[in-house]
Backbone as a printed PyTorch tensor [residue, N CA C, xyz], in Angstrom:
tensor([[[ 92.5360,  53.1830,  84.2900],
         [ 93.9440,  52.8110,  84.1870],
         [ 94.6900,  53.3410,  85.4070]],

        [[ 95.4610,  52.4820,  86.0450],
         [ 96.1930,  52.8530,  87.2560],
         [ 97.5750,  53.3800,  86.8520]],

        [[ 97.7680,  54.6930,  86.9890],
         [ 99.0020,  55.3460,  86.5590],
         [ 99.7620,  55.8420,  87.7830]],

        [[101.0330,  55.4600,  87.8570],
         [101.8680,  55.8720,  88.9780],
         [102.9900,  56.7700,  88.4790]],

        [[103.4180,  57.6990,  89.3370],
         [104.4700,  58.6320,  88.9390],
         [105.4900,  58.7900,  90.0550]],

        [[106.7410,  58.8870,  89.6400],
         [107.8530,  59.1370,  90.5560],
         [108.7580,  60.1600,  89.8940]],

        [[109.2270,  61.1420,  90.6710],
         [110.1200,  62.1360,  90.1060],
         [110.2330,  63.3640,  90.9750]],

        [[110.9740,  64.3560,  90.4700],
         [111.0890,  65.6220,  91.1670],
         [109.7640,  66.3710,  91.0760]],

        [[109.5370,  67.2730,  92.0180],
         [108.2430,  67.9550,  92.1080],
         [107.8650,  68.6590,  90.8090]],

        [[108.8230,  69.3520,  90.1700],
         [108.4900,  70.0710,  88.9370],
         [108.1810,  69.1160,  87.7960]],

        [[108.8460,  67.9610,  87.7700],
         [108.5480,  66.9610,  86.7430],
         [107.1530,  66.3770,  86.9450]],

        [[106.8310,  66.0630,  88.1830],
         [105.5160,  65.4830,  88.4980],
         [104.3990,  66.4600,  88.1490]],

        [[104.6080,  67.7400,  88.4480],
         [103.5880,  68.7390,  88.1280],
         [103.3630,  68.8460,  86.6280]],

        [[104.4420,  68.7560,  85.8550],
         [104.3120,  68.7910,  84.3940],
         [103.5020,  67.6020,  83.8860]],

        [[103.7830,  66.4190,  84.4280],
         [103.0580,  65.2220,  83.9820],
         [101.5880,  65.3120,  84.3660]],

        [[101.3250,  65.8280,  85.5430],
         [ 99.9330,  65.9930,  85.9690],
         [ 99.1930,  66.9500,  85.0370]],

        [[ 99.8650,  68.0100,  84.6150],
         [ 99.2480,  68.9590,  83.6870],
         [ 98.9960,  68.3050,  82.3330]],

        [[ 99.9390,  67.4480,  81.9070],
         [ 99.7880,  66.7460,  80.6320],
         [ 98.6360,  65.7530,  80.6910]],

        [[ 98.5120,  65.0520,  81.8250],
         [ 97.4850,  64.0220,  81.9900],
         [ 96.3660,  64.5340,  82.9020]],

        [[ 95.9320,  65.7490,  82.6510],
         [ 94.9570,  66.3950,  83.5370],
         [ 93.6220,  65.6680,  83.6040]],

        [[ 93.3330,  64.8600,  82.6010],
         [ 92.0620,  64.1240,  82.5880],
         [ 92.1820,  62.7530,  83.2480]],

        [[ 93.3510,  62.4490,  83.7870],
         [ 93.5730,  61.1500,  84.4170],
         [ 94.1620,  61.3700,  85.8090]],

        [[ 93.8230,  60.4880,  86.7170],
         [ 94.3760,  60.6020,  88.0670],
         [ 95.6770,  59.8110,  88.1590]],

        [[ 96.6710,  60.4020,  88.8400],
         [ 97.9690,  59.7810,  89.0270],
         [ 98.1830,  59.5050,  90.5050]],

        [[ 98.8250,  58.3770,  90.7960],
         [ 99.1210,  58.0400,  92.1850],
         [100.6300,  58.0550,  92.4090]],

        [[101.0270,  58.3820,  93.6210],
         [102.4430,  58.3910,  93.9650],
         [102.9960,  56.9650,  93.9530]],

        [[104.1480,  56.7920,  93.3390],
         [104.7530,  55.4710,  93.2110],
         [105.1270,  54.8990,  94.5690]],

        [[104.7380,  53.6310,  94.7880],
         [105.1060,  52.9130,  96.0050],
         [105.5810,  51.5120,  95.6150]],

        [[106.7650,  51.1530,  96.0870],
         [107.3570,  49.8620,  95.7310],
         [106.4360,  48.7030,  96.0840]],

        [[105.8080,  48.7640,  97.2490],
         [104.9820,  47.6320,  97.6950],
         [103.6790,  47.5010,  96.9140]],

        [[103.4010,  48.4720,  96.0180],
         [102.1880,  48.4000,  95.1920],
         [102.5240,  48.3190,  93.7070]],

        [[103.7780,  48.0110,  93.3960],
         [104.2480,  48.0870,  92.0230],
         [103.4650,  47.1720,  91.0780]],

        [[102.9970,  46.0430,  91.5720],
         [102.2680,  45.1060,  90.7170],
         [100.8840,  45.5690,  90.3330]],

        [[100.3870,  46.6190,  90.9740],
         [ 99.0300,  47.1120,  90.7100],
         [ 98.9940,  48.1480,  89.5790]],

        [[100.1490,  48.6550,  89.1930],
         [100.1790,  49.7520,  88.2310],
         [100.1190,  49.2530,  86.7850]],

        [[ 99.3190,  49.9440,  85.9870],
         [ 99.2860,  49.6650,  84.5480],
         [100.3980,  50.4210,  83.8270]],

        [[100.6770,  51.6420,  84.3140],
         [101.7270,  52.4810,  83.7290],
         [102.5110,  53.1230,  84.8630]],

        [[103.8330,  53.0750,  84.7550],
         [104.7120,  53.7400,  85.7160],
         [105.5420,  54.7770,  84.9620]],

        [[105.5050,  56.0200,  85.4220],
         [106.3670,  57.0720,  84.9040],
         [107.4510,  57.3420,  85.9480]],

        [[108.6760,  56.9130,  85.6830],
         [109.8130,  57.1700,  86.5690],
         [110.6000,  58.3140,  85.9450]],

        [[110.2120,  59.5380,  86.2930],
         [110.6950,  60.7190,  85.5910],
         [112.1410,  61.0830,  85.9050]],

        [[112.6250,  60.7310,  87.0920],
         [114.0110,  61.0590,  87.4370],
         [114.9100,  59.8170,  87.4420]],

        [[114.5650,  58.8640,  86.6260],
         [115.3420,  57.6260,  86.5130],
         [116.7950,  57.9080,  86.1280]],

        [[117.0020,  58.9550,  85.3090],
         [118.3540,  59.3630,  84.9140],
         [119.2750,  59.5300,  86.1170]],

        [[118.7210,  60.0810,  87.1760],
         [119.5170,  60.3770,  88.3680],
         [119.3900,  59.3090,  89.4510]],

        [[118.3060,  58.5420,  89.3990],
         [118.0580,  57.5320,  90.4330],
         [117.5410,  56.2390,  89.8090]],

        [[118.4390,  55.4520,  89.1980],
         [118.0000,  54.2180,  88.5160],
         [117.8670,  53.0100,  89.4380]],

        [[117.7660,  53.2750,  90.7510],
         [117.7920,  52.1670,  91.7140],
         [116.5960,  51.2240,  91.6030]],

        [[115.4990,  51.7020,  91.0260],
         [114.3000,  50.8630,  90.9420],
         [114.3260,  49.8900,  89.7690]],

        [[115.3750,  49.9240,  88.9600],
         [115.4320,  49.0490,  87.7870],
         [115.1970,  47.5810,  88.1160]],

        [[115.8010,  47.0120,  89.1770],
         [115.5540,  45.5890,  89.4700],
         [114.0810,  45.2670,  89.6850]],

        [[113.3310,  46.2020,  90.2840],
         [111.9010,  45.9770,  90.4990],
         [111.1520,  45.9830,  89.1640]],

        [[111.5630,  46.8540,  88.2470],
         [110.9190,  46.9040,  86.9340],
         [111.2050,  45.6290,  86.1400]],

        [[112.4020,  45.1070,  86.2940],
         [112.7740,  43.9050,  85.5480],
         [111.9730,  42.6850,  85.9990]],

        [[111.4250,  42.7410,  87.2000],
         [110.6180,  41.6250,  87.7080],
         [109.1670,  41.6740,  87.2340]],

        [[108.7480,  42.8290,  86.6770],
         [107.3600,  42.9620,  86.2260],
         [107.1470,  42.1650,  84.9410]],

        [[105.9840,  41.5280,  84.8450],
         [105.6870,  40.7740,  83.6240],
         [104.5270,  41.3720,  82.8400]],

        [[104.0870,  42.5650,  83.2430],
         [103.0130,  43.2330,  82.5150],
         [103.1260,  44.7400,  82.7320]],

        [[102.3320,  45.4810,  81.9570],
         [102.2930,  46.9260,  82.1080],
         [103.3710,  47.6390,  81.3020]],

        [[103.4040,  48.9490,  81.4660],
         [104.3600,  49.8010,  80.7620],
         [105.1470,  50.6160,  81.7780]],

        [[106.4600,  50.6190,  81.6290],
         [107.3320,  51.4330,  82.4770],
         [108.0160,  52.4680,  81.5810]],

        [[107.8170,  53.7460,  81.9100],
         [108.4110,  54.8440,  81.1520],
         [109.4530,  55.5040,  82.0480]],

        [[110.7050,  55.5020,  81.6200],
         [111.7790,  56.0410,  82.4540],
         [112.4760,  57.2040,  81.7480]],

        [[112.9410,  58.1670,  82.5410],
         [113.7400,  59.2460,  81.9900],
         [115.0630,  58.7030,  81.4910]],

        [[115.3980,  58.9860,  80.2280],
         [116.6310,  58.4050,  79.6560],
         [117.3170,  59.4020,  78.7330]],

        [[117.6620,  60.5590,  79.2860],
         [118.4100,  61.5630,  78.5340],
         [119.8980,  61.4590,  78.8400]],

        [[120.2270,  61.3170,  80.1150],
         [121.6360,  61.3060,  80.5360],
         [122.2590,  59.9110,  80.4690]],

        [[121.4550,  58.9160,  80.2180],
         [121.9740,  57.5570,  80.0930],
         [121.2210,  56.8340,  78.9810]],

        [[121.8450,  55.8140,  78.4570],
         [121.2490,  55.0150,  77.3880],
         [120.6560,  53.7490,  77.9830]],

        [[119.4400,  53.4170,  77.5910],
         [118.7650,  52.2520,  78.1540],
         [119.6080,  50.9890,  78.0360]],

        [[120.1720,  50.7730,  76.8640],
         [120.9510,  49.5570,  76.6470],
         [122.1430,  49.4620,  77.5990]],

        [[122.7230,  50.6130,  77.9160],
         [123.9150,  50.6180,  78.7630],
         [123.6030,  50.1500,  80.1800]],

        [[122.5390,  50.6850,  80.7580],
         [122.2230,  50.3180,  82.1350],
         [121.6720,  48.8920,  82.2150]],

        [[120.9830,  48.4560,  81.1860],
         [120.4830,  47.0820,  81.1780],
         [121.6240,  46.0850,  80.9690]],

        [[122.6400,  46.5050,  80.2150],
         [123.7880,  45.6240,  79.9960],
         [124.4990,  45.3200,  81.3070]],

        [[124.4280,  46.2670,  82.2350],
         [125.0780,  46.0620,  83.5380],
         [124.3670,  44.9880,  84.3600]],

        [[123.0610,  44.8130,  84.1150],
         [122.3050,  43.8130,  84.8720],
         [122.3430,  42.4530,  84.1990]],

        [[122.4800,  42.4400,  82.8740],
         [122.4670,  41.1860,  82.1350],
         [121.0960,  40.5520,  82.0640]],

        [[120.0580,  41.3560,  82.3560],
         [118.6800,  40.8440,  82.3690],
         [117.8250,  41.6860,  81.4280]],

        [[117.0010,  41.0340,  80.6230],
         [116.0780,  41.7350,  79.7460],
         [114.7350,  41.9040,  80.4460]],

        [[114.1180,  43.0790,  80.3290],
         [112.8200,  43.2800,  80.9800],
         [111.7260,  42.4350,  80.3360]],

        [[110.7820,  41.9580,  81.1530],
         [109.6520,  41.1880,  80.6480],
         [108.5110,  42.1090,  80.2410]],

        [[108.3720,  43.2190,  80.9550],
         [107.3230,  44.1830,  80.6190],
         [107.8460,  45.1200,  79.5360]],

        [[106.9710,  45.9700,  79.0330],
         [107.3980,  46.9860,  78.0690],
         [108.0890,  48.1050,  78.8380]],

        [[109.3490,  48.3670,  78.5060],
         [110.1170,  49.4180,  79.1700],
         [110.6670,  50.3500,  78.1070]],

        [[110.3210,  51.6200,  78.1930],
         [110.7740,  52.5940,  77.1990],
         [111.4100,  53.7920,  77.8960]],

        [[112.2020,  54.5340,  77.1480],
         [112.7970,  55.7610,  77.6570],
         [112.0310,  56.9680,  77.1520]],

        [[112.1910,  58.0920,  77.8500],
         [111.4770,  59.3100,  77.4680],
         [112.3000,  60.5270,  77.8680]],

        [[112.1490,  61.5980,  77.1150],
         [112.7580,  62.8750,  77.4630],
         [111.9360,  63.4890,  78.5950]],

        [[112.4490,  63.3810,  79.8190],
         [111.7050,  63.8720,  80.9780],
         [112.4040,  65.0420,  81.6640]],

        [[113.2930,  65.7290,  80.9430],
         [113.8750,  66.9360,  81.5200],
         [112.7740,  67.9750,  81.7370]],

        [[112.8820,  68.7980,  82.7660],
         [111.8910,  69.8500,  82.9960],
         [111.7000,  70.7240,  81.7600]],

        [[110.4680,  71.0730,  81.4720],
         [109.9580,  71.8430,  80.3210],
         [109.7120,  70.9720,  79.0960]],

        [[110.1240,  69.6960,  79.1220],
         [109.9350,  68.8240,  77.9580],
         [108.8600,  67.7600,  78.1690]],

        [[108.2210,  67.7530,  79.3280],
         [107.2320,  66.7120,  79.6260],
         [105.8420,  67.1160,  79.1570]],

        [[105.4070,  68.2900,  79.5570],
         [104.0580,  68.7520,  79.2060],
         [104.0680,  69.3490,  77.8020]],

        [[104.1320,  68.4740,  76.8120],
         [104.1830,  68.8810,  75.4120],
         [103.2360,  68.0270,  74.5830]],

        [[102.9140,  68.5260,  73.4160],
         [101.9520,  67.8130,  72.5680],
         [102.5360,  66.5350,  71.9930]],

        [[103.8670,  66.4430,  71.9470],
         [104.5250,  65.2680,  71.3690],
         [105.6050,  64.7810,  72.3280]],

        [[105.4550,  63.5450,  72.7960],
         [106.4380,  62.9650,  73.7010],
         [107.6090,  62.3950,  72.9050]],

        [[108.8220,  62.6830,  73.3520],
         [110.0230,  62.1550,  72.6940],
         [110.4740,  60.9140,  73.4490]],

        [[110.4310,  59.7720,  72.7690],
         [110.6820,  58.4920,  73.4460],
         [111.6860,  57.6460,  72.6680]],

        [[112.1640,  56.6050,  73.3290],
         [113.0040,  55.6050,  72.6790],
         [112.6320,  54.2470,  73.2570]],

        [[112.9800,  53.1880,  72.5580],
         [112.6100,  51.8430,  73.0040],
         [113.7160,  50.8620,  72.6850]],

        [[113.7170,  49.7550,  73.4050],
         [114.6990,  48.7000,  73.1860],
         [114.3670,  47.8710,  71.9530]],

        [[113.0700,  47.8250,  71.6000],
         [112.6200,  47.0480,  70.4530],
         [111.2890,  47.5820,  69.9540]],

        [[110.8880,  47.1430,  68.7790],
         [109.6530,  47.6360,  68.1650],
         [108.4130,  47.2190,  68.9510]],

        [[108.4580,  46.0310,  69.5690],
         [107.3040,  45.5500,  70.3220],
         [106.9840,  46.4780,  71.4890]],

        [[108.0120,  46.8980,  72.2080],
         [107.8030,  47.8260,  73.3240],
         [107.2650,  49.1630,  72.8330]],

        [[107.8030,  49.6360,  71.7130],
         [107.3450,  50.9110,  71.1540],
         [105.8770,  50.8240,  70.7410]],

        [[105.4990,  49.7180,  70.1140],
         [104.1140,  49.5400,  69.6760],
         [103.1620,  49.4980,  70.8760]],

        [[103.5570,  48.7710,  71.9160],
         [102.7050,  48.6720,  73.1020],
         [102.5700,  50.0340,  73.7800]],

        [[103.6650,  50.7600,  73.8390],
         [103.6340,  52.0800,  74.4640],
         [102.7250,  53.0280,  73.6840]],

        [[102.8250,  52.9980,  72.3730],
         [102.0020,  53.9010,  71.5680],
         [100.5130,  53.5930,  71.7140]],

        [[100.1640,  52.3340,  71.8640],
         [ 98.7670,  51.9640,  72.0830],
         [ 98.2640,  52.5200,  73.4100]],

        [[ 99.0830,  52.3910,  74.4510],
         [ 98.6930,  52.9040,  75.7650],
         [ 98.6370,  54.4310,  75.7280]],

        [[ 99.6100,  55.0640,  75.0880],
         [ 99.6000,  56.5170,  74.9740],
         [ 98.3460,  57.0020,  74.2450]],

        [[ 97.9480,  56.2610,  73.2250],
         [ 96.7450,  56.6460,  72.4680],
         [ 95.5230,  56.6410,  73.3700]],

        [[ 95.4390,  55.6430,  74.2600],
         [ 94.3290,  55.5820,  75.2120],
         [ 94.3650,  56.7420,  76.2020]],

        [[ 95.5400,  57.3060,  76.3980],
         [ 95.7030,  58.4490,  77.2980],
         [ 95.6540,  59.7730,  76.5350]],

        [[ 95.3320,  59.6970,  75.2290],
         [ 95.2850,  60.8870,  74.3630],
         [ 96.6440,  61.5750,  74.2580]],

        [[ 97.6970,  60.7710,  74.2060],
         [ 99.0500,  61.2900,  74.0660],
         [ 99.6220,  60.8710,  72.7190]],

        [[100.3940,  61.7660,  72.1140],
         [101.0770,  61.4510,  70.8640],
         [102.5680,  61.3540,  71.1400]],

        [[103.2300,  60.3850,  70.5370],
         [104.6460,  60.1840,  70.7970],
         [105.4180,  60.0050,  69.5020]],

        [[106.7070,  60.3010,  69.5860],
         [107.6180,  60.0560,  68.4670],
         [108.8210,  59.3030,  69.0140]],

        [[109.1110,  58.1600,  68.4110],
         [110.2260,  57.3400,  68.8850],
         [111.4790,  57.6330,  68.0740]],

        [[112.5640,  57.9030,  68.7790],
         [113.8510,  58.1850,  68.1600],
         [114.8390,  57.1050,  68.5900]],

        [[116.0240,  57.1190,  68.0070],
         [117.0360,  56.1340,  68.3770],
         [117.4150,  56.2630,  69.8500]],

        [[117.6580,  55.1300,  70.4730],
         [118.0650,  55.1300,  71.8740],
         [119.5380,  55.5200,  71.9570]],

        [[119.7820,  56.7920,  72.2700],
         [121.1350,  57.3220,  72.4250],
         [121.1360,  58.3420,  73.5500]],

        [[122.2850,  58.5200,  74.1640],
         [122.4220,  59.5610,  75.1750],
         [122.0170,  60.9060,  74.5730]],

        [[121.1790,  61.6480,  75.2860],
         [120.7600,  62.9670,  74.8210],
         [119.5380,  62.9730,  73.9340]],

        [[119.1380,  61.7770,  73.4450],
         [118.0170,  61.6900,  72.4980],
         [118.2060,  62.7360,  71.3950]],

        [[117.1760,  63.5280,  71.0570],
         [117.3180,  64.5110,  69.9770],
         [117.1720,  65.9420,  70.5010]],

        [[116.0110,  66.2470,  71.0540],
         [115.7560,  67.6220,  71.4920],
         [116.7100,  68.0800,  72.5910]],

        [[116.9280,  67.3000,  73.6580],
         [117.8630,  67.7530,  74.6880],
         [119.2760,  67.9720,  74.1380]],

        [[119.6660,  67.1250,  73.2090],
         [120.9970,  67.2350,  72.5850],
         [121.1500,  68.6050,  71.9110]],

        [[120.1240,  69.0050,  71.1710],
         [120.1800,  70.2750,  70.4400],
         [120.0840,  71.4630,  71.3890]],

        [[119.1100,  71.4330,  72.2970],
         [118.8830,  72.5700,  73.1870],
         [120.0730,  72.7880,  74.1190]],

        [[120.6170,  71.7180,  74.6820],
         [121.7540,  71.8680,  75.5920],
         [122.9930,  72.3580,  74.8510]],

        [[123.1550,  71.9540,  73.6060],
         [124.2780,  72.4380,  72.8060],
         [124.1380,  73.9420,  72.5460]],

        [[122.9150,  74.4030,  72.2680],
         [122.6730,  75.8310,  72.0470],
         [122.9630,  76.6270,  73.3220]],

        [[122.5290,  76.0950,  74.4590],
         [122.7960,  76.7560,  75.7390],
         [124.2980,  76.8460,  75.9770]],

        [[125.0210,  75.7850,  75.6920],
         [126.4700,  75.7660,  75.8630],
         [127.1370,  76.8200,  74.9880]],

        [[126.6900,  76.9380,  73.7370],
         [127.2480,  77.9420,  72.8300],
         [126.9480,  79.3490,  73.3250]],

        [[125.7680,  79.5340,  73.9100],
         [125.4060,  80.8450,  74.4500],
         [126.3420,  81.2220,  75.5990]],

        [[126.7080,  80.2430,  76.4070],
         [127.6600,  80.4970,  77.4960],
         [129.0270,  80.8910,  76.9430]],

        [[129.4690,  80.2390,  75.8680],
         [130.7330,  80.6150,  75.2450],
         [130.6850,  82.0660,  74.7560]],

        [[129.5370,  82.4650,  74.1940],
         [129.3850,  83.8270,  73.6740],
         [129.4980,  84.8600,  74.7850]],

        [[128.8750,  84.5660,  75.9380],
         [128.9790,  85.4730,  77.0840],
         [130.4040,  85.4780,  77.6280]],

        [[131.0120,  84.3200,  77.7120],
         [132.3750,  84.2060,  78.2430],
         [133.3640,  85.0280,  77.4110]],

        [[133.1330,  85.0500,  76.0900],
         [134.0130,  85.7960,  75.1880],
         [133.7160,  87.2910,  75.1810]],

        [[132.6070,  87.6940,  75.8400],
         [132.2550,  89.1020,  75.9000],
         [131.5790,  89.6270,  74.6510]],

        [[131.0820,  88.7290,  73.8090],
         [130.4550,  89.1430,  72.5530],
         [129.0800,  89.7560,  72.7710]],

        [[128.3270,  89.2380,  73.7340],
         [126.9810,  89.7430,  73.9930],
         [126.5910,  89.4140,  75.4220]],

        [[125.5660,  90.0970,  75.9190],
         [125.0610,  89.8220,  77.2640],
         [124.0430,  88.6960,  77.2060]],

        [[123.7320,  88.1380,  78.3540],
         [122.7210,  87.0730,  78.4300],
         [121.3640,  87.5850,  77.9340]],

        [[121.0420,  88.8100,  78.3630],
         [119.7450,  89.3750,  77.9840],
         [119.6520,  89.5640,  76.4720]],

        [[120.7360,  90.0490,  75.8640],
         [120.7360,  90.2540,  74.4120],
         [120.6190,  88.9260,  73.6690]],

        [[121.3120,  87.9070,  74.1700],
         [121.2590,  86.5910,  73.5250],
         [119.8490,  86.0070,  73.6210]],

        [[119.2430,  86.0910,  74.7980],
         [117.8770,  85.5750,  74.9600],
         [116.9130,  86.2950,  74.0250]],

        [[117.0130,  87.6230,  73.9900],
         [116.1110,  88.4050,  73.1400],
         [116.3610,  88.1140,  71.6710]],

        [[117.6200,  88.0180,  71.2930],
         [117.9560,  87.7570,  69.8910],
         [117.4550,  86.4050,  69.4170]],

        [[117.5620,  85.3910,  70.2570],
         [117.0940,  84.0580,  69.8730],
         [115.5800,  84.0220,  69.7460]],

        [[114.8900,  84.7350,  70.6180],
         [113.4230,  84.7230,  70.5500],
         [112.9170,  85.5280,  69.3490]],

        [[113.5460,  86.6640,  69.0820],
         [113.1050,  87.4900,  67.9580],
         [113.6430,  86.9960,  66.6230]],

        [[114.8810,  86.5250,  66.6200],
         [115.5240,  86.1450,  65.3610],
         [115.2080,  84.7470,  64.8820]],

        [[114.9770,  83.8240,  65.8200],
         [114.7320,  82.4330,  65.4250],
         [113.3610,  81.9300,  65.8740]],

        [[112.5940,  82.7990,  66.5450],
         [111.2500,  82.4430,  67.0350],
         [111.2930,  81.3130,  68.0480]],

        [[112.4190,  81.1830,  68.7750],
         [112.4820,  80.2000,  69.8540],
         [111.5250,  80.6240,  70.9710]],

        [[110.8700,  79.6700,  71.6120],
         [109.9300,  80.0340,  72.6860],
         [110.6290,  80.6380,  73.8980]],

        [[111.9030,  80.2830,  74.0820],
         [112.6890,  80.8030,  75.2060],
         [114.1070,  81.0680,  74.7230]],

        [[114.7570,  82.0140,  75.3870],
         [116.1610,  82.2300,  75.1130],
         [116.9890,  81.1640,  75.8030]],

        [[118.2580,  80.9690,  75.4020],
         [119.0970,  79.9070,  75.9700],
         [119.2460,  79.9880,  77.4860]],

        [[119.4400,  81.1870,  78.0220],
         [119.6560,  81.3020,  79.4610],
         [118.3380,  81.1550,  80.2290]],

        [[117.2730,  81.6520,  79.6430],
         [115.9490,  81.4440,  80.2370],
         [115.6170,  79.9560,  80.2650]],

        [[115.9230,  79.2730,  79.1820],
         [115.6640,  77.8360,  79.0790],
         [116.5310,  77.0560,  80.0630]],

        [[117.7930,  77.4650,  80.1680],
         [118.7120,  76.7980,  81.0820],
         [118.1960,  76.8710,  82.5180]],

        [[117.6830,  78.0240,  82.8910],
         [117.1620,  78.2010,  84.2510],
         [115.9820,  77.2810,  84.5030]],

        [[115.1070,  77.1400,  83.5080],
         [113.9090,  76.3180,  83.6820],
         [114.2240,  74.8220,  83.6240]],

        [[115.1520,  74.4400,  82.7750],
         [115.5740,  73.0320,  82.7090],
         [116.3610,  72.6710,  83.9690]],

        [[117.1540,  73.6270,  84.4340],
         [118.0410,  73.4000,  85.5720],
         [119.4650,  73.2720,  85.0880]],

        [[120.3660,  74.1100,  85.5930],
         [121.7490,  74.0720,  85.1150],
         [122.3910,  72.7170,  85.3940]],

        [[121.9250,  72.0320,  86.4540],
         [122.4560,  70.6960,  86.7370],
         [122.1010,  69.7300,  85.6210]],

        [[120.8650,  69.7930,  85.1380],
         [120.4500,  68.9040,  84.0430],
         [121.1800,  69.2290,  82.7450]],

        [[121.3670,  70.5240,  82.4760],
         [122.0740,  70.9260,  81.2540],
         [123.5160,  70.4410,  81.3040]],

        [[124.1940,  70.7080,  82.4160],
         [125.5940,  70.2980,  82.5600],
         [125.7420,  68.7840,  82.4550]],

        [[124.9040,  68.0540,  83.1800],
         [125.0310,  66.5960,  83.2180],
         [124.6690,  65.9560,  81.8770]],

        [[123.7460,  66.5700,  81.1440],
         [123.4180,  66.0680,  79.8060],
         [124.5900,  66.2860,  78.8550]],

        [[125.1740,  67.4810,  78.8910],
         [126.3340,  67.7690,  78.0390],
         [127.5120,  66.8640,  78.3870]],

        [[127.7170,  66.6550,  79.6780],
         [128.8160,  65.7940,  80.1080],
         [128.6120,  64.3610,  79.6150]],

        [[127.3710,  63.8720,  79.7250],
         [127.0670,  62.5220,  79.2470],
         [127.2590,  62.4240,  77.7380]],

        [[126.8570,  63.4690,  77.0150],
         [127.0190,  63.4870,  75.5620],
         [128.4960,  63.4800,  75.1740]],

        [[129.2970,  64.2840,  75.8750],
         [130.7210,  64.3470,  75.5370],
         [131.4150,  63.0190,  75.8470]],

        [[131.0620,  62.4140,  76.9660],
         [131.6530,  61.1220,  77.3150],
         [131.2550,  60.0460,  76.3110]],

        [[130.0470,  60.1730,  75.7670],
         [129.5450,  59.1630,  74.8300],
         [130.1230,  59.3380,  73.4270]],

        [[130.2910,  60.6010,  72.9960],
         [130.6600,  60.8640,  71.6070],
         [132.0730,  61.4190,  71.4160]],

        [[132.6110,  62.0620,  72.4670],
         [133.8880,  62.7860,  72.3800],
         [133.8350,  63.8750,  71.3100]],

        [[132.6370,  64.3250,  70.9960],
         [132.4310,  65.3830,  70.0090],
         [132.6640,  66.7370,  70.6820]],

        [[133.5200,  67.5700,  70.0700],
         [133.8640,  68.8690,  70.6490],
         [132.6520,  69.7910,  70.7990]],

        [[131.5940,  69.5220,  70.0390],
         [130.3900,  70.3590,  70.1460],
         [129.7860,  70.3050,  71.5430]],

        [[130.0560,  69.2220,  72.2640],
         [129.4580,  69.0390,  73.5880],
         [130.4470,  69.3010,  74.7220]],

        [[131.6460,  69.7990,  74.3770],
         [132.6220,  70.1160,  75.4170],
         [132.1260,  71.3160,  76.2020]],

        [[132.0310,  71.1790,  77.5000],
         [131.3220,  72.1540,  78.3240],
         [132.1210,  73.4500,  78.4690]],

        [[131.4250,  74.5630,  78.2680],
         [132.0080,  75.8850,  78.4360],
         [132.4470,  76.0650,  79.8900]],

        [[133.6610,  76.5840,  80.1390],
         [134.1350,  76.7860,  81.5110],
         [133.1970,  77.6400,  82.3570]],

        [[132.5650,  78.6440,  81.7590],
         [131.6370,  79.4880,  82.5120],
         [130.4270,  78.6880,  82.9760]],

        [[129.8950,  77.8340,  82.1040],
         [128.7650,  76.9790,  82.4830],
         [129.2020,  76.0320,  83.5980]],

        [[130.3950,  75.4550,  83.4680],
         [130.8920,  74.5340,  84.5000],
         [131.0320,  75.2470,  85.8420]],

        [[131.5540,  76.4710,  85.8260],
         [131.7240,  77.2290,  87.0610],
         [130.3880,  77.4890,  87.7330]],

        [[129.3890,  77.8860,  86.9480],
         [128.0700,  78.1610,  87.5260],
         [127.4120,  76.8910,  88.0430]],

        [[127.6400,  75.7890,  87.3540],
         [127.1320,  74.5020,  87.8220],
         [127.7390,  74.1450,  89.1740]],

        [[129.0520,  74.2850,  89.2950],
         [129.7280,  73.9460,  90.5490],
         [129.3030,  74.8900,  91.6730]],

        [[129.0830,  76.1540,  91.3610],
         [128.6490,  77.1250,  92.3660],
         [127.2610,  76.7970,  92.9090]],

        [[126.4680,  76.0720,  92.1200],
         [125.1040,  75.7450,  92.5640],
         [125.1250,  74.7860,  93.7380]],

        [[126.2760,  74.1640,  94.0120],
         [126.3920,  73.2350,  95.1280],
         [126.9620,  73.8960,  96.3850]],

        [[127.3910,  75.1580,  96.2370],
         [128.0320,  75.8560,  97.3570],
         [126.9830,  76.5980,  98.2000]]])
């Protein structure tokens, strides 16, 4: 099976670790018709290849779709994909996992994707196609609340990380997780969630926003 991957270096390394028994090739536009599966891991930030995917009439295209909703970006083109195109939680630390979190435009695409994943020894769970999916929505909200706690002076970052790991058996504390996911991804996911839902739970903590902006200085 010819598998191609595009994304940030840390995302690509995670996928390679997940698919260690399969060889992956670097994505090239001029070879797009040769690929059986395309993983576009940073599609959330760089959706420019969508027109090329819409021209494909076979294969599976898996795109990162945490910060945007598949239906929304496709509505802008007015074109339905001919190949199977699905979304996936491709934020750093969420790729190399035993269960892939995915979404699809229709049941046919989901069924085709699951068959291909099975051949790759991957297990997946399909959730509703919404901004934030499920896991990123929860984890980023917890990180945001942790920032509010530090901002209010209730506890230190170290105490919060330790308390979450010991008290709730989380694999990582909120600030440790934020660092590994990337504060840019956390901020942009929360911002997308708030714009989509207007739910106060996703309103970004000023301290988190300040640190996000400082990352560009």
